[in-house]
Backbone bond lengths (Angstrom), bond angles and torsions (degrees), N, CA, C in turn:
res aa  C-N    CA-C-N  psi(-1)  N-CA   C-N-CA  omega(-1)  CA-C   N-CA-C  phi
1 M - - - 1.433 - - 1.529 109.22 -
2 I 1.326 116.37 137.11 1.465 121.75 -179.76 1.527 109.06 -74.67
3 K 1.322 115.28 125.47 1.474 120.99 177.35 1.527 110.59 -93.16
4 G 1.323 116.40 -35.42 1.468 118.77 -177.36 1.505 112.97 -165.35
5 L 1.333 114.06 156.44 1.459 122.89 176.57 1.511 106.66 -132.41
6 G 1.324 115.35 131.36 1.454 120.34 176.54 1.511 110.73 -132.72
7 I 1.313 115.80 136.42 1.463 122.35 179.35 1.525 107.73 -129.03
8 D 1.322 116.26 142.17 1.455 121.02 177.12 1.509 109.52 -143.15
9 I 1.300 115.57 148.31 1.473 121.59 173.60 1.522 107.14 -129.27
10 A 1.316 117.59 138.44 1.462 122.11 -176.73 1.520 109.29 -139.48
11 E 1.331 115.25 144.93 1.448 122.30 176.64 1.521 109.94 -88.96
12 I 1.320 116.58 123.65 1.461 121.24 179.85 1.530 110.97 -60.71
13 D 1.322 117.80 -41.09 1.457 120.05 -177.71 1.521 111.01 -66.60
14 R 1.321 119.07 -33.64 1.465 121.17 177.21 1.531 110.64 -63.75
15 V 1.362 115.55 -44.47 1.460 119.46 178.75 1.527 109.45 -65.62
16 R 1.326 117.80 -39.82 1.468 121.93 178.40 1.538 109.90 -57.22
17 K 1.332 116.24 -45.37 1.466 120.21 -178.43 1.542 110.89 -66.52
18 I 1.318 117.49 -42.33 1.478 120.71 177.31 1.520 109.90 -60.18
19 Y 1.321 116.01 -47.82 1.475 120.82 179.84 1.536 111.01 -61.46
20 G 1.321 116.67 -38.06 1.470 121.00 179.32 1.519 112.53 -64.44
21 R 1.340 116.40 -37.10 1.461 121.99 -179.70 1.543 111.94 -82.82
22 H 1.343 115.24 -31.00 1.461 121.08 -174.49 1.532 110.06 -135.52
23 P 1.335 117.98 81.42 1.468 121.06 -176.94 1.551 113.28 -56.37
24 R 1.338 116.69 -25.54 1.495 118.64 178.40 1.527 111.78 -71.06
25 F 1.341 116.86 -7.55 1.467 120.88 174.81 1.521 110.64 -55.42
26 L 1.337 115.18 -35.42 1.478 120.93 178.35 1.521 110.76 -57.07
27 E 1.340 117.22 -51.12 1.446 121.30 -179.39 1.532 113.20 -68.96
28 K 1.322 116.64 -24.56 1.467 121.05 177.13 1.523 110.74 -70.57
29 I 1.335 116.85 -37.48 1.457 121.72 -173.52 1.536 111.40 -92.70
30 L 1.331 117.05 -45.27 1.449 121.57 -172.76 1.530 111.95 -98.71
31 N 1.338 116.32 146.26 1.454 120.77 172.81 1.538 108.73 -91.68
32 A 1.310 117.55 -179.80 1.475 121.39 -174.05 1.527 112.77 -58.85
33 D 1.335 118.13 -42.35 1.469 120.06 179.52 1.516 112.16 -64.34
34 E 1.335 116.03 -40.39 1.463 120.31 179.49 1.529 110.81 -69.43
35 I 1.328 117.48 -38.51 1.458 121.49 177.48 1.526 110.73 -62.51
36 E 1.321 116.69 -38.32 1.468 120.08 177.95 1.525 110.37 -60.16
37 V 1.327 117.63 -43.61 1.485 121.37 177.89 1.530 108.98 -64.57
38 F 1.336 116.85 -46.38 1.469 122.24 179.84 1.536 109.95 -54.37
39 N 1.323 116.55 -48.47 1.472 121.03 -177.21 1.530 113.16 -68.33
40 S 1.334 117.53 -20.97 1.456 120.45 178.90 1.527 113.45 -81.69
41 M 1.312 115.71 -10.11 1.477 119.51 -177.90 1.508 110.57 -77.83
42 N 1.338 115.82 146.03 1.463 121.19 -172.39 1.512 115.57 -89.74
43 T 1.339 118.44 -25.75 1.456 119.23 -175.08 1.525 111.01 -118.62
44 E 1.309 114.56 152.86 1.453 120.36 176.39 1.530 109.79 -63.19
45 K 1.315 116.39 -37.86 1.468 121.30 179.99 1.538 111.18 -59.07
46 S 1.325 116.15 -48.08 1.471 118.59 -179.61 1.518 111.62 -68.57
47 K 1.334 117.69 -35.23 1.471 120.25 177.74 1.520 111.37 -63.55
48 M 1.340 116.65 -43.26 1.463 120.40 -177.92 1.544 110.79 -70.38
49 A 1.308 117.31 -37.06 1.483 119.96 175.29 1.521 110.21 -64.34
50 Y 1.323 117.05 -40.69 1.472 121.40 178.88 1.520 111.30 -64.68
51 L 1.355 117.21 -48.82 1.467 121.03 179.78 1.523 110.62 -61.37
52 T 1.307 117.57 -43.89 1.456 121.59 179.82 1.527 110.72 -63.79
53 A 1.322 117.15 -41.43 1.476 120.25 179.26 1.524 110.99 -64.47
54 R 1.313 119.08 -42.46 1.455 120.48 -179.90 1.522 110.76 -65.81
55 F 1.333 116.91 -42.11 1.448 120.92 174.96 1.527 110.77 -58.10
56 S 1.316 117.17 -46.56 1.448 122.43 -177.41 1.526 112.34 -67.09
57 V 1.328 118.77 -40.94 1.463 121.92 178.46 1.527 109.53 -62.63
58 K 1.303 117.34 -42.58 1.464 120.42 -178.79 1.520 110.73 -66.46
59 E 1.326 117.85 -37.16 1.458 121.59 173.78 1.524 110.29 -64.01
60 A 1.334 117.67 -45.17 1.473 120.75 179.49 1.514 111.13 -62.45
61 F 1.332 116.97 -37.95 1.456 120.25 179.21 1.535 110.57 -62.00
62 T 1.326 117.04 -45.62 1.467 119.63 -179.15 1.530 110.98 -64.48
63 K 1.321 116.78 -33.04 1.473 120.45 175.86 1.546 109.73 -67.12
64 A 1.314 116.27 -42.63 1.476 119.83 178.95 1.518 110.37 -63.49
65 M 1.311 118.24 -35.25 1.447 122.28 177.31 1.539 112.11 -71.17
66 G 1.328 115.08 -21.12 1.450 120.08 179.71 1.514 113.84 83.50
67 T 1.338 116.50 14.55 1.459 120.32 -175.48 1.523 113.56 -111.23
68 G 1.322 117.70 -19.97 1.447 118.86 -167.08 1.507 107.84 65.48
69 L 1.290 117.15 -156.38 1.474 120.30 -178.29 1.520 113.98 -81.24
70 R 1.336 117.73 0.33 1.461 119.23 176.78 1.527 109.70 -68.79
71 G 1.307 116.36 117.19 1.450 120.58 175.07 1.515 114.83 85.33
72 I 1.323 118.23 -7.24 1.478 120.72 177.97 1.524 107.34 -124.96
73 G 1.323 114.53 124.09 1.458 119.46 177.80 1.514 112.16 -98.81
74 F 1.309 115.87 158.58 1.478 120.04 179.33 1.532 112.17 -58.27
75 H 1.326 117.13 -30.07 1.466 120.17 -178.65 1.525 112.51 -83.46
76 D 1.322 117.46 -3.30 1.474 120.61 175.01 1.518 112.22 -76.79
77 L 1.320 115.74 -8.79 1.466 121.69 -179.15 1.508 109.42 -127.41
78 S 1.302 115.40 144.54 1.451 121.20 172.60 1.531 106.98 -123.88
79 V 1.317 116.42 122.38 1.469 121.35 -179.33 1.526 107.63 -109.64
80 L 1.312 114.30 106.86 1.470 121.45 -177.76 1.510 109.76 -123.07
81 N 1.318 117.17 -174.52 1.457 121.86 179.50 1.508 110.26 -127.90
82 H 1.350 114.96 140.87 1.454 120.71 169.76 1.528 107.76 -68.58
83 E 1.319 117.25 167.34 1.466 121.10 177.19 1.507 112.38 -55.50
84 S 1.325 116.62 -31.14 1.470 121.83 179.36 1.519 112.67 -71.14
85 G 1.340 116.54 -12.88 1.452 120.54 -177.28 1.533 113.25 101.76
86 Q 1.316 116.33 -14.53 1.467 120.71 -178.79 1.535 109.76 -66.28
87 P 1.348 116.68 128.27 1.458 118.48 178.60 1.530 112.48 -75.43
88 Y 1.317 115.20 151.91 1.451 120.48 174.37 1.523 109.44 -145.08
89 I 1.328 115.21 158.01 1.450 121.49 178.55 1.524 108.01 -110.26
90 N 1.318 115.32 129.96 1.460 121.92 174.11 1.536 107.20 -108.75
91 T 1.355 116.15 119.88 1.448 120.17 179.40 1.509 110.74 -159.19
92 D 1.339 115.64 156.46 1.453 121.57 174.22 1.535 111.64 -97.79
93 I 1.317 117.12 -3.55 1.459 121.73 -175.83 1.516 112.22 -71.01
94 F 1.331 117.23 -37.40 1.458 121.87 -177.22 1.509 108.73 -125.82
95 K 1.338 116.30 129.25 1.480 119.92 -173.60 1.511 115.05 -95.33
96 G 1.332 117.78 -7.51 1.467 119.61 -178.76 1.527 111.58 -86.61
97 N 1.315 115.73 -159.36 1.462 121.87 177.75 1.525 109.31 -83.95
98 I 1.320 115.06 138.53 1.460 121.94 178.41 1.512 107.40 -119.69
99 H 1.326 115.50 121.97 1.459 121.86 176.87 1.522 108.22 -107.96
100 V 1.314 117.80 131.95 1.460 121.63 -177.45 1.517 110.09 -134.32
101 S 1.322 114.98 141.75 1.452 120.96 176.09 1.529 108.24 -134.99
102 I 1.316 115.89 138.49 1.465 123.06 179.85 1.520 107.57 -128.83
103 S 1.333 116.72 128.02 1.452 122.29 173.74 1.518 108.40 -131.17
104 D 1.324 116.66 146.69 1.459 117.79 179.28 1.518 110.96 -147.27
105 T 1.330 113.10 157.79 1.467 122.98 171.02 1.530 104.90 -119.28
106 D 1.311 116.74 -169.79 1.463 120.13 175.87 1.523 111.90 -66.05
107 E 1.348 116.69 -21.65 1.454 120.50 -173.35 1.524 114.82 -115.08
108 L 1.324 117.45 -28.56 1.457 121.57 -170.44 1.528 112.67 -129.59
109 V 1.329 114.66 152.47 1.452 122.40 170.26 1.514 106.66 -124.03
110 I 1.317 117.81 132.54 1.458 121.73 174.24 1.529 106.52 -123.32
111 T 1.324 114.44 136.29 1.452 119.60 -179.29 1.516 109.92 -131.35
112 E 1.324 114.08 153.66 1.457 121.13 177.30 1.526 108.25 -137.47
113 V 1.321 115.70 137.26 1.454 122.12 177.16 1.512 108.36 -128.94
114 I 1.327 116.62 129.72 1.453 122.81 175.30 1.512 107.53 -118.85
115 L 1.330 115.29 126.59 1.450 122.03 177.01 1.510 108.29 -102.35
116 E 1.316 115.40 125.09 1.464 122.09 -177.41 1.522 109.47 -121.23
117 E 1.322 116.04 119.13 1.460 120.70 178.08 1.519 108.90 -75.86
118 E 1.324 115.40 141.09 1.454 120.12 176.35 1.521 108.69 -80.31
119 D 1.333 115.67 142.70 1.468 120.01 179.96 1.511 112.15 -74.44
């Protein structure tokens, strides 16, 4: 049974500007595993798309939970990728199935999170 659906859209350039003014924004949004992936990327473009996507997925997750950011911190979720490239969320906050989708253009990232309770 579907417990929640969350969708978010974020502008890559907006995140780039925030990161440029506040480099600690990276540590606020990403956990250690995500920062390791971020640091392994070769281009600024890919880094900013990655950071924006993780920010957006975490926002979408809180919307699916119905809480917004009240009570859920960015570090309560880890958004990584399987070897196939498929993104997944690792968290202790929700025990059911979590479905996540990330799409991006040169300017925007859109994410969707579906929370499915196990029967």
